[in-house]
C-alpha positions in Angstrom: 3.4 14.3 -15.8 0.9 13.9 -12.9 0.6 11.9 -9.7 -0.7 8.5 -10.6 1.1 8.3 -14.0 3.1 5.4 -12.8 0.0 3.3 -12.1 -1.5 4.2 -15.5 1.7 3.1 -17.3 1.8 -0.1 -15.2 -1.8 -0.9 -16.2 -1.0 -0.3 -19.9 2.1 -2.6 -19.8 0.1 -5.4 -18.1 -2.7 -5.1 -20.7 -0.1 -4.9 -23.6 1.9 -7.8 -22.3 -1.2 -9.9 -21.8 -2.3 -9.4 -25.4 1.2 -10.2 -26.7 1.3 -13.3 -24.5 -2.0 -14.6 -25.8 -1.0 -13.9 -29.4 2.6 -15.0 -29.7 3.0 -17.5 -26.9 6.4 -18.7 -25.7 8.7 -16.9 -28.2 11.3 -15.4 -25.8 14.1 -17.8 -24.9 15.1 -18.3 -21.3 18.4 -16.7 -21.9 16.7 -13.5 -23.2 14.4 -13.4 -20.2 17.3 -13.8 -17.8 19.2 -11.0 -19.6 16.3 -8.6 -19.4 15.8 -9.4 -15.7 19.6 -8.7 -15.1 19.3 -5.3 -17.0 16.3 -4.3 -14.9 18.2 -5.3 -11.8 21.0 -3.0 -12.6 18.6 -0.1 -13.4 16.9 -0.8 -10.1 20.2 -0.5 -8.3 20.8 2.8 -10.0 17.4 4.2 -8.9 17.9 2.8 -5.4 21.2 4.5 -4.9 19.9 7.8 -6.2 17.0 7.6 -3.7 19.2 6.5 -0.8 21.6 9.4 -1.4 18.8 11.9 -0.5 19.8 11.1 3.1 22.3 13.9 2.7 19.6 16.5 1.8 19.8 19.8 3.8 16.1 19.6 4.8 16.8 16.5 6.9 20.2 17.5 8.3 18.9 20.9 9.3 16.0 19.4 11.2 17.9 16.6 13.1 21.6 17.6 12.8 24.4 16.6 10.5 25.3 13.3 12.0 21.7 12.0 12.6 20.3 11.2 9.1 22.3 8.1 8.4 21.5 6.9 12.0 17.8 7.5 11.4 17.9 5.3 8.3 19.8 2.7 10.2 17.4 2.8 13.2 14.4 2.6 10.9 15.8 -0.4 9.1 16.7 -2.2 12.3 13.4 -1.5 14.1 11.4 -2.0 11.0 13.2 -5.2 10.1 12.7 -6.7 13.6 8.9 -5.6 13.5 8.4 -7.0 10.1 10.2 -10.3 11.0 8.1 -10.8 14.1 4.9 -10.1 12.1 6.2 -12.4 9.4 5.1 -10.0 6.7 7.0 -11.7 3.8 5.8 -15.2 4.9 2.3 -14.1 5.2 2.3 -12.4 1.8 3.7 -15.5 0.2 1.2 -17.6 2.1 -1.7 -15.4 0.8 -0.6 -15.9 -2.7 -0.2 -19.7 -2.3 -3.7 -19.9 -0.6 -5.4 -17.9 -3.4 -3.8 -20.1 -6.0 -4.8 -23.2 -4.2 -8.3 -21.9 -3.5 -9.1 -20.9 -7.1 -6.9 -23.5 -9.1 -8.7 -26.7 -8.5 -7.1 -28.7 -11.2 -10.4 -30.2 -12.3 -10.5 -28.9 -15.8 -11.8 -25.5 -14.7 -11.0 -22.6 -17.0 -7.5 -21.0 -16.4 -9.0 -17.5 -16.4 -9.3 -17.4 -12.6 -5.9 -19.0 -12.2 -4.4 -16.4 -14.5 -6.1 -13.6 -12.7 -5.1 -14.7 -9.2 -1.5 -15.6 -10.1 -0.8 -12.4 -11.9 -2.6 -10.2 -9.3 -0.3 -11.7 -6.6 2.9 -11.2 -8.6 2.0 -7.6 -9.7 0.7 -6.4 -6.3 2.6 -8.1 -3.5 6.1 -7.1 -4.3 7.9 -4.3 -2.4 8.0 -2.1 -5.6 4.3 -1.9 -5.5 4.4 0.0 -2.1 7.7 1.8 -2.6 6.8 3.0 -6.1 3.2 4.0 -5.4 4.2 5.9 -2.2 7.1 7.8 -4.1 4.6 8.7 -6.9 2.1 9.9 -4.4 4.7 12.0 -2.5 5.5 13.8 -5.8 9.0 12.3 -5.9 8.5 10.8 -9.4 7.3 7.6 -10.9 10.7 6.1 -11.8 10.2 3.1 -9.5 6.7 2.4 -11.0 8.0 2.8 -14.5 10.6 0.1 -13.7 8.0 -2.2 -12.2 5.8 -1.6 -15.3 8.6 -3.1 -17.5 8.9 -6.0 -15.1 5.2 -6.6 -15.1 5.0 -6.3 -18.9 7.4 -9.1 -19.4 5.9 -11.2 -16.6 2.4 -10.8 -18.2 3.6 -12.0 -21.5 4.8 -15.2 -19.8 1.7 -15.6 -17.7 -0.8 -14.9 -20.6 1.0 -17.3 -22.9 -0.1 -20.2 -20.6 -3.0 -18.8 -18.6 -4.8 -16.6 -21.1 -6.9 -13.5 -20.6 -7.3 -13.8 -16.9 -3.9 -12.1 -16.7 -5.3 -9.0 -18.3 -8.0 -8.8 -15.7 -5.3 -8.5 -13.0 -4.9 -4.9 -14.2 -8.0 -4.0 -12.2 -6.2 -5.2 -9.0 -3.2 -3.2 -9.9 -5.4 -0.1 -10.3 -7.0 -0.5 -6.9 -4.0 -1.4 -4.9 -1.5 1.0 -6.4 -4.1 3.7 -6.7 -4.8 3.5 -2.9 -1.1 3.5 -2.1 -0.5 6.5 -4.3 -3.4 8.3 -2.6 -1.8 7.6 0.7 1.5 9.0 -0.5 -0.3 12.1 -1.7 -1.9 12.6 1.7 1.4 12.1 3.5 3.1 14.6 1.1 0.5 17.2 2.2 0.8 16.4 5.9 4.5 15.5 6.6 7.2 18.2 6.7 10.0 17.9 4.1 12.5 16.4 6.6 10.1 13.5 7.3 9.4 12.9 3.6 13.2 13.0 2.9 13.9 10.3 5.6 11.1 8.1 4.2 12.5 8.4 0.7 16.0 7.6 1.7 14.9 4.6 3.7 12.8 3.5 0.6 16.0 3.7 -1.5 17.8 1.3 0.8 14.9 -1.1 0.7 15.0 -0.8 -3.2 18.6 -1.9 -3.1 17.3 -5.2 -1.6 14.9 -5.5 -4.5 17.8 -5.0 -6.9 19.9 -7.7 -5.2 17.0 -10.1 -5.6 16.5 -9.3 -9.2 20.3 -9.9 -9.8 20.0 -13.2 -7.8 22.8 -12.1 -5.5 20.8 -12.2 -2.3 17.2 -13.2 -1.5 16.5 -10.4 1.0 13.1 -10.5 2.7 12.4 -6.9 1.6 8.7 -7.2 2.6 9.8 -7.8 6.3 11.6 -4.4 6.1 8.6 -2.4 4.9 7.7 -1.2 8.5 10.9 0.9 8.3 8.9 3.3 6.0 6.7 4.1 9.0 9.5 4.1 11.5 11.8 6.6 9.7 9.4 9.6 9.9 8.7 8.8 13.5 12.4 8.8 14.4 12.8 12.2 12.7 10.0 13.6 14.8 11.5 12.1 17.9 14.8 13.8 17.3 13.2 17.1 16.5 11.4 17.0 19.8 14.6 16.0 21.7 16.5 18.9 20.1 14.0 21.5 21.1 
């Protein structure tokens, strides 16, 4: 596989789901949709735990000391969470989606194409998995998170396209642009950041992904988007500790 495969698969599932949604309409029962979501939540939890456990990698402990890796993740989560909360990232993202839906869905008999395009684009590109998965793919750590997101988006596109039509398929263009850019950022970081910094970023991302799993399982509605700054803070804390240890 190659860097960017996750986005390619994601686009394919959105297009496939859109076609199925237009052709077959509402055929999946609510019980089936709920069961699929629960299964995806459990798999998300598995991937999250696997990613979070990289906090014990030797590359990180050798650079900052044996007792520091967990503290780095903790510090990144606290500082990142406070920053994201003050910036109201989750609220702003939700507000952006609501504004776009209101702006383009006038309710005056206008074609549902634009409504489907806007609604699907927000759902497929605003969630934390978009950023976490694309960064992980770009860093060369695998596209498992984007593969998981692809399944989620595939089922979501069926439901959207069943009621809103072909505009949902057009949202694949937005998925390509947003996730493609994030994957490129990850690829650049992978070439620039030392292994210890990348490991800290990956472990922090795994903890964030646990929050996504809890939301999918409807156990706790964690504002994961507000915690996204932790992905920036984690490598910075690693560098700070490296400087202090010298």
